[in-house]
C-alpha positions in Angstrom: -0.1 0.0 0.0 1.3 3.5 -0.9 0.3 6.0 1.8 0.8 9.7 1.1 3.2 11.4 3.4 1.8 14.1 5.6 3.8 17.0 7.1 3.5 15.3 10.4 5.1 12.1 9.0 7.9 13.9 7.3 8.8 16.1 10.3 7.9 19.2 8.3 5.6 21.2 10.6 3.5 23.9 9.3 4.1 27.5 10.8 0.6 27.6 12.5 1.3 24.2 14.1 4.5 25.5 15.4 2.7 28.4 17.0 3.8 31.0 14.4 1.0 33.0 12.7 0.7 32.8 8.9 2.5 35.4 6.9 0.5 38.4 5.9 1.4 40.2 2.8 1.4 43.9 2.5 -1.6 43.9 0.3 -3.5 41.7 2.8 -2.5 44.0 5.6 -3.7 47.1 3.7 -7.1 45.4 3.0 -7.5 44.4 6.6 -6.7 47.9 7.8 -9.2 49.4 5.4 -11.8 46.9 6.4 -11.3 47.6 10.2 -11.2 51.3 9.9 -14.4 51.6 7.8 -16.1 49.2 10.3 -15.0 51.4 13.3 -15.4 54.9 12.0 -18.2 54.5 9.3 -16.1 56.7 7.2 -15.4 56.2 3.5 -11.8 55.0 3.1 -10.0 56.4 -0.1 -7.2 54.0 0.0 -3.9 52.9 1.8 -1.1 55.5 1.3 1.6 53.4 2.9 2.3 50.0 4.3 5.3 49.3 6.6 6.2 46.0 8.3 6.8 46.1 12.1 8.0 43.6 14.6 4.5 42.7 15.6 2.8 43.0 12.1 2.1 46.0 9.8 1.5 49.8 10.1 -0.8 51.0 7.4 -1.6 54.6 6.7 -5.2 55.1 5.2 -6.7 58.3 3.7 -10.3 58.7 4.7 -13.1 61.1 3.6 -14.0 62.7 6.9 -16.5 65.3 5.7 -18.1 65.4 2.2 -18.8 69.0 1.0 -20.1 70.8 -2.0 -18.1 71.3 -4.1 -16.1 68.1 -3.6 -12.9 70.1 -3.8 -13.9 71.5 -0.3 -14.0 67.9 1.2 -12.2 67.2 4.4 -9.8 64.2 4.4 -7.8 62.6 7.1 -4.9 60.2 7.5 -5.2 57.3 9.9 -2.4 55.2 11.1 -3.7 51.6 11.6 -1.6 48.7 13.2 -2.4 45.3 12.2 -1.0 42.2 13.7 0.3 39.1 11.5 -3.2 37.6 11.6 -4.9 40.7 10.2 -6.4 41.7 13.5 -6.6 45.4 14.5 -4.1 46.3 17.3 -4.6 50.1 17.2 -5.7 53.1 15.1 -5.4 56.9 15.4 -6.0 59.9 13.2 -2.7 61.7 12.6 -3.7 64.5 10.2 -6.9 66.3 8.9 -6.8 68.4 5.8 -8.7 69.9 2.9 -8.8 67.8 -0.3 -6.1 69.2 -2.8 -4.1 70.6 0.1 -0.4 70.7 -0.9 0.9 71.1 2.6 0.4 67.4 4.0 4.0 66.6 3.5 5.7 63.4 4.5 4.6 62.1 7.9 7.0 61.8 10.8 9.3 58.8 11.0 9.8 57.1 14.3 
């Protein structure tokens, strides 16, 4: 009889079984951050503006439509920093900046 070898049989243990969380890609981290932020704030996310790996997961910067105005060039936007763990769970979020759409003075965010 030919039995298929399983990871347990071959000594090759999957990361989850070893207690390590599965790897989360930058794109998956950004998608998770947007989903969590929209759920918590009920604001319309415009998109992720940066994704950075950290020791505990990912930090994602998300641009959000804070206040829709007429004309749309007067909309108020905000940048939120969202921390996601390696499983895609929300660790923390905070609004770091609020500005008018088209504002040219938002500049680069502070690096830690």
